[in-house]
C-alpha positions in Angstrom: -52.6 -7.5 69.2 -55.8 -9.2 70.1 -57.9 -9.6 66.9 -61.7 -9.3 66.9 -63.9 -11.1 64.5 -67.3 -9.6 63.6 -70.3 -11.7 62.5 -72.8 -9.9 60.2 -76.5 -9.9 61.1 -78.7 -12.6 59.7 -79.9 -10.7 56.7 -81.7 -13.7 55.3 -84.0 -13.9 58.3 -84.8 -10.2 58.0 -85.6 -10.8 54.3 -88.0 -13.5 55.2 -89.8 -11.1 57.6 -89.9 -8.5 54.8 -91.5 -10.9 52.3 -94.0 -12.2 54.8 -96.1 -9.0 54.8 -99.3 -9.0 52.8 -101.0 -6.2 50.9 -103.6 -5.7 53.6 -101.2 -5.5 56.5 -100.8 -2.1 58.3 -97.7 -1.1 60.2 -98.7 -1.4 63.9 -96.5 1.6 64.8 -97.9 4.2 62.4 -97.5 7.9 63.1 -100.4 10.3 63.6 -99.2 12.7 60.9 -98.6 10.1 58.3 -99.7 6.4 57.9 -98.8 3.8 55.3 -100.6 0.5 54.5 -97.2 -1.3 54.5 -93.8 -0.5 55.9 -92.2 -3.4 54.1 -92.3 -3.8 50.3 -90.9 -6.9 48.5 -90.2 -6.6 44.7 -89.8 -9.6 42.3 -86.2 -10.3 41.1 -87.4 -10.1 37.5 -88.5 -6.5 37.9 -91.7 -5.4 39.6 -93.9 -2.6 40.8 -95.7 -2.5 44.2 -98.0 0.2 45.5 -98.8 1.2 49.1 -101.5 3.6 50.4 -100.5 6.7 52.3 -102.6 8.9 54.5 -101.1 12.2 55.6 -102.1 15.2 57.6 -100.6 17.5 55.0 -97.9 17.7 52.3 -95.4 14.8 52.2 -92.2 14.0 50.3 -90.3 10.7 49.7 -86.5 10.9 50.2 -83.4 8.6 50.3 -84.5 6.4 47.4 -81.4 4.7 45.7 -80.8 4.9 42.0 -82.1 1.5 41.2 -85.6 2.2 42.8 -88.2 4.4 41.1 -90.7 6.1 43.4 -93.9 7.6 41.9 -95.0 10.1 42.9 -92.2 11.4 45.1 -94.4 14.0 46.8 -98.1 14.7 47.4 -100.6 15.9 49.9 -103.2 14.1 52.0 -104.2 10.6 51.0 -102.8 8.8 47.9 -100.9 5.9 46.5 -97.1 5.5 46.1 -95.6 3.0 43.7 -92.2 1.5 44.1 -90.7 -0.1 40.9 -87.3 -1.5 39.9 -85.8 -3.4 37.0 -84.4 -7.0 37.4 -82.1 -7.3 40.4 -81.1 -9.7 43.2 -80.4 -9.2 46.8 -81.0 -5.4 47.0 -82.4 -3.5 50.0 -83.2 0.1 50.7 -84.9 2.3 53.3 -86.9 5.2 52.0 -88.3 8.0 54.1 -91.7 9.7 53.8 -91.6 13.1 55.5 -94.7 15.0 56.7 -95.0 18.0 59.1 -91.7 17.2 60.8 -92.4 13.5 61.2 -90.8 10.6 59.2 -92.2 7.2 58.2 -89.7 4.5 57.2 -90.5 2.1 54.4 -88.2 -0.9 53.8 -87.7 -2.1 50.3 -86.2 -5.5 49.4 -85.8 -7.2 46.0 -84.9 -10.9 46.1 -83.2 -12.6 49.1 -80.6 -10.3 50.6 -77.9 -12.9 51.0 -74.2 -12.0 51.3 -72.2 -13.1 48.3 -68.5 -14.2 48.7 -66.8 -12.5 45.8 -63.5 -11.3 44.4 -62.9 -7.6 43.8 -63.4 -8.2 40.1 -66.8 -9.7 40.8 -67.7 -6.8 43.0 -66.7 -4.3 40.3 -68.8 -6.2 37.7 -71.8 -6.8 40.0 -74.9 -4.7 40.6 -75.1 -1.8 43.0 -76.9 -2.2 46.4 -76.0 -5.9 46.6 -74.0 -6.9 49.7 -70.7 -8.6 49.1 -68.0 -10.3 51.3 -64.5 -9.9 49.9 -61.0 -10.5 51.2 -57.8 -8.8 50.2 -54.9 -6.6 51.3 -55.1 -3.1 52.6 -53.0 -1.1 50.1 -53.6 2.5 51.3 -55.7 4.3 53.9 -57.3 7.6 52.8 -59.2 8.6 56.0 -58.6 7.3 59.5 -61.8 8.8 61.0 -64.5 7.2 58.9 -62.3 4.4 57.6 -61.8 5.0 53.9 -59.3 2.7 52.3 -58.4 0.5 49.3 -58.6 -3.3 49.2 -56.8 -5.3 46.6 -57.1 -9.1 46.1 -55.1 -9.4 42.9 -58.2 -9.4 40.7 -58.9 -5.7 41.2 -59.2 -2.8 43.7 -62.3 -1.8 45.6 -62.6 1.5 47.6 -64.0 1.0 51.1 -66.0 4.1 52.0 -66.6 3.9 55.7 -65.7 1.1 58.1 -67.8 0.2 61.2 -66.1 -0.6 64.5 -66.6 -3.7 66.7 -70.0 -2.3 67.9 -71.2 -1.3 64.5 -70.5 2.4 65.1 -69.0 4.9 62.6 -66.1 7.3 62.9 -64.0 4.9 65.1 -61.8 3.3 62.5 -58.6 3.6 64.6 -60.0 1.2 67.2 -59.7 -1.6 64.6 -55.9 -1.2 64.4 -56.0 -1.8 60.6 -52.8 -1.0 58.8 -51.5 -1.1 55.2 -50.4 -4.6 54.4 -53.0 -6.3 56.6 -55.2 -9.0 55.1 -58.8 -8.4 55.8 -62.3 -9.7 55.1 -65.1 -7.3 55.0 -68.7 -7.2 53.9 -71.0 -4.4 52.8 -73.3 -3.0 50.1 -71.8 -1.9 46.8 -72.4 1.5 45.3 -70.8 3.4 42.4 -69.9 7.1 42.9 -68.6 9.1 40.0 -67.3 5.9 38.4 -65.6 4.6 41.5 -66.8 1.2 42.8 -67.3 1.3 46.6 -68.3 -0.9 49.5 -70.0 1.4 52.0 -69.9 1.2 55.8 -68.4 -2.3 55.8 -68.3 -4.7 58.7 -64.9 -6.2 59.4 -65.2 -10.0 59.5 -61.5 -10.9 59.9 -58.1 -9.3 60.2 -54.8 -11.1 59.6 -52.0 -8.8 60.6 -49.1 -8.5 58.1 -45.8 -10.1 59.1 -43.9 -7.0 57.9 -44.3 -3.4 58.8 -42.5 -0.2 57.9 -41.9 1.4 61.3 -40.1 4.6 60.3 -38.5 6.6 57.5 -35.5 8.7 58.3 -33.5 11.4 56.5 -30.1 12.4 57.9 -31.1 10.7 61.2 -34.3 12.6 61.6 -37.7 10.9 61.1 -39.1 12.2 57.8 -40.5 10.9 54.5 -39.4 14.0 52.6 -36.2 14.3 50.6 -34.9 17.6 49.4 -34.7 18.5 45.7 -30.9 18.0 45.8 -31.6 14.3 46.4 -30.0 12.2 49.1 -30.6 9.0 51.2 -33.7 7.9 53.1 -33.7 4.8 55.4 -36.7 2.6 56.0 -36.7 0.7 59.3 -38.9 -2.5 59.3 -40.3 -5.1 61.6 -40.3 -8.5 59.9 -41.6 -11.7 61.3 -41.4 -13.6 58.0 -38.7 -15.2 56.0 -36.6 -12.4 54.3 -37.5 -9.1 52.8 -38.1 -8.2 49.1 -38.5 -4.6 48.0 -40.4 -3.3 44.9 -39.9 0.2 43.5 -42.5 1.2 40.9 -41.1 1.2 37.4 -42.0 4.9 36.9 -39.8 5.9 39.9 -36.8 3.7 39.1 -35.1 6.5 37.1 -34.7 8.6 40.2 -34.9 6.2 43.2 -32.8 3.2 43.9 -31.6 0.9 46.7 -28.0 1.4 48.0 -27.9 -1.0 51.0 -29.9 -3.3 53.2 -29.5 -5.0 56.6 -31.0 -8.3 57.9 -32.6 -9.4 61.2 -35.9 -8.9 63.0 -35.6 -5.1 62.4 -34.0 -4.9 58.9 -33.3 -1.6 57.2 -33.4 -0.6 53.5 -31.5 2.5 52.4 -32.8 4.3 49.3 -31.0 7.1 47.3 -32.8 9.7 45.3 -31.4 11.7 42.4 -31.6 15.5 42.3 -35.0 16.7 41.2 -35.1 19.4 38.5 -38.9 19.1 38.0 -41.8 19.5 40.3 -42.7 17.7 43.5 -42.7 13.9 43.1 -43.4 10.8 45.2 -43.6 7.1 44.9 -44.9 4.2 47.1 -42.4 1.4 47.7 -43.6 -2.1 48.7 -41.9 -4.4 51.2 -42.7 -8.1 51.1 -42.1 -11.2 53.2 -43.6 -14.7 53.4 -44.3 -17.4 56.0 -43.8 -20.1 53.3 -47.5 -20.2 52.5 -48.7 -16.6 52.0 -47.1 -13.4 51.0 -47.4 -10.3 53.3 -46.7 -6.7 52.4 -46.2 -3.3 53.8 -45.8 0.0 52.0 -44.2 3.4 52.5 -44.5 6.6 50.5 -41.3 8.6 49.8 -41.7 12.3 48.8 -39.1 14.6 47.2 -39.4 18.3 46.9 -39.1 19.9 43.5 -38.6 23.2 41.9 -41.5 25.7 41.8 -42.5 26.8 38.3 -43.4 30.5 38.1 -45.7 31.1 35.1 -48.7 33.0 33.8 -52.1 31.6 34.7 -52.7 30.4 31.2 -49.7 28.0 31.4 -50.9 26.8 34.8 -54.4 26.0 33.3 -52.7 24.1 30.4 -50.6 22.0 32.8 -51.5 18.4 33.8 -53.0 17.6 37.2 -50.1 16.5 39.4 -47.6 17.2 42.2 -45.7 20.0 40.4 -45.6 23.2 42.4 -46.6 26.5 40.6 -46.2 30.1 41.7 -48.9 32.4 40.3 -49.3 36.2 40.8 -52.4 38.1 40.0 -55.3 40.3 41.2 -58.0 38.9 43.5 -61.1 39.2 41.4 -63.6 37.7 43.8 -64.0 35.4 46.9 -65.3 31.8 46.4 -68.6 31.9 48.2 -69.0 28.1 48.3 -66.0 27.8 50.6 -67.3 28.2 54.2 -63.7 28.3 55.5 -63.1 31.5 53.6 -59.8 30.5 52.2 -60.7 30.3 48.5 -60.7 33.0 45.9 -60.1 33.7 42.2 -57.1 35.5 40.8 -56.5 36.8 37.3 -53.6 38.0 35.3 -53.3 39.1 31.6 -53.6 35.5 30.5 -56.5 34.1 32.4 -58.3 33.5 35.7 -58.2 30.5 38.1 -59.7 29.4 41.4 -57.3 29.2 44.3 -58.9 26.5 46.5 -58.3 26.9 50.2 -54.9 28.6 50.4 -53.3 28.4 53.8 -52.4 31.8 55.2 -54.9 33.8 53.1 -57.2 34.8 56.0 -54.2 35.7 58.2 -52.7 37.9 55.5 -55.9 40.1 55.4 -55.9 40.2 51.6 -59.1 41.4 49.9 -60.6 41.7 46.5 -58.5 43.9 44.3 -55.2 43.2 46.0 -52.3 41.8 44.0 -51.1 38.5 45.6 -48.7 35.5 45.0 -49.8 31.9 45.7 -48.0 28.6 45.5 -49.7 25.2 44.9 -50.5 22.3 42.7 -52.5 22.0 39.6 -55.8 20.2 40.5 -59.3 20.0 39.0 -62.9 19.7 40.1 -65.2 18.1 37.5 -62.5 18.8 34.9 -62.3 22.5 35.8 -58.8 23.5 36.7 -58.0 25.0 40.1 -55.0 25.4 42.4 -55.0 23.0 45.4 -52.9 22.4 48.5 -51.9 26.1 48.1 -50.1 28.5 50.3 -50.7 32.2 50.3 -47.1 33.4 49.8 -47.0 37.2 49.4 -49.4 40.1 49.5 -47.6 41.9 46.6 -49.7 45.1 46.7 -52.6 46.0 49.0 -54.8 48.0 46.7 -56.9 50.8 48.1 -60.3 51.6 46.4 -60.8 55.4 46.2 -63.0 57.9 44.4 -61.6 60.0 41.5 -61.5 63.1 43.7 -59.6 61.2 46.4 -57.2 59.8 43.9 -56.4 63.2 42.5 -55.6 64.4 46.1 -53.1 61.6 46.7 -49.4 62.2 46.4 -47.5 60.4 43.6 -46.0 57.1 44.8 -44.6 54.3 42.7 -45.3 51.5 45.2 -48.9 52.5 46.3 -51.7 51.0 44.2 -55.2 52.3 43.9 -58.4 51.0 42.3 -60.6 53.7 40.7 -63.7 53.6 38.6 -65.5 56.0 36.3 -67.2 56.5 33.0 -65.0 56.5 29.9 -65.0 60.1 28.7 -62.5 59.8 25.9 -60.2 57.1 24.4 -56.9 58.6 23.4 -55.1 55.4 22.3 -57.0 52.2 21.6 -53.8 50.0 21.4 -52.5 50.6 25.0 -55.7 51.8 26.5 -54.9 55.5 27.2 -58.2 57.1 28.1 -60.0 59.5 30.4 -62.4 58.5 33.2 -64.9 60.9 34.7 -67.4 60.9 37.6 -69.1 63.9 36.1 -67.1 66.3 38.2 -63.5 65.0 38.2 -61.5 63.6 35.3 -58.5 61.2 35.6 -56.2 60.3 32.7 -55.4 56.6 32.6 -52.0 56.1 31.0 -52.3 52.5 29.8 -55.1 50.1 30.5 -53.5 46.6 30.1 -55.4 43.3 30.0 -54.2 42.2 33.4 -51.3 41.8 35.9 -48.0 40.7 34.4 -48.6 41.9 30.8 -45.5 43.0 28.9 -44.7 43.9 25.3 -47.5 43.1 22.8 -49.5 41.4 25.6 -50.3 45.0 26.8 -52.0 45.9 23.6 -55.6 45.5 22.4 -57.7 45.5 25.5 -60.0 48.2 24.1 -60.9 46.2 21.0 -61.0 42.8 22.8 -63.6 44.0 25.3 -65.3 46.4 22.8 -64.9 49.3 25.2 -66.4 52.6 24.2 -67.1 56.1 25.5 -69.9 55.9 28.1 -68.9 52.5 29.5 -68.1 52.2 33.2 -64.5 51.0 33.8 -62.5 50.0 36.9 -58.7 49.9 36.8 -55.8 49.4 39.2 -52.6 51.5 39.1 -50.3 54.0 40.8 -50.7 57.7 41.3 -48.3 59.5 38.9 -47.9 62.8 37.2 -46.8 64.0 33.8 -45.7 67.6 33.5 -47.6 68.4 36.7 -50.9 66.7 35.6 -52.1 63.8 37.8 -52.7 60.4 36.1 -53.1 56.7 36.9 -50.0 55.0 35.4 -49.7 51.5 33.9 -53.4 50.7 34.6 -54.5 47.1 35.1 -58.0 46.2 33.9 -60.3 45.0 36.7 -63.9 45.1 35.4 -66.3 47.1 33.2 -70.0 47.6 32.6 -71.2 48.5 29.2 -73.4 51.6 28.9 -77.1 51.0 28.3 
């Protein structure tokens, strides 16, 4: 493969141009709607504040300022002064935008000389944000092959690369670089920290040294696959090796269930692994293959997956579980759709023990399920900002399609043990506050609800106490789900499942 080497732009020369502007210089290319006295601002490395004048035809706002830069004021109208200030820092640059009536004025900010620092991953992690670094290391995993998001490890630490530019400096063309796990690469780019993760953003690739070892394929029973069944079995890794010999590392936490049973030599060696039966949830591990040319060590990696048992449990147990690869099966009532998901695949379900967000369950839209239906989903325990949710889920079964009807329509239905309805009405009388036996009315029709339980799946003592827990009383509006039944010829909703209520004024 032909390697390309990329030379970064001469940032120092640009920095000299930035610092050469005086306070009385005006940008020669100002806009009619908005004008600034300077489009380049240089701040002292010891901490500084610099102001510029702005003249605008109307209201204006300043956007895109980094965390290290303070802009005051960030908005205004007509003529005024904007002050840019920062604490001590070295080699930081930013471009802020001043927007007015659909037009945008760019102002470049620099603090110190924007040189590129050669650094280790540890030095990048400890260094200031917005500074540009050049760092060399090994590609350990690739998270996104469109934008080029991946992890670089040089032995002193790991830095996340968030965005990789191609040979022409364009984004979203990562595959053109041919970068693979195990390659040794030198990149440079500005540092940022996002939710505690240190990143180099939109890096330029300076040099790629291809690894002398590569995992070409994983096979199970002669078929290309990285997935082992829960019963266990063998998986074969076929390699290409241009170095001297092959060593294999299995992470310590996986050695109890995965081992090596045989190897072959040559330019295309193979390594055969054997996995033990899996009585738990889904699991995986990443094995590392190593070789050397006598001077440097080269690596490649492969991830092996093994299916696990699916744990069927109440929602409360799912919420208490750890984030991981274990598969769970949950059944409950759809209480609402998740409006923030534009794909329309996310929704909340509840049972007697709790409620959880099902985030983007495949098959949900196709099933035609709706709020009020009883459904079963399978997926992993995830979290967003420490809030539990099911992720990588599959919509498994529409257990009961629930029809919403009026009290009069419900009374006209024929009894059926497998047809579920949702009804709502004002509580007219509470006959049993332990199991929730009560009468609902719409002012004309009355329906007896034989049991109003806390949620789907409740049995035994878990069925008791909803009236007291919610503080339900006569006059409150209540919605329940259940089947049309009869007792001695009198219609009733049997084994009701609580949906929602609204307290009387």
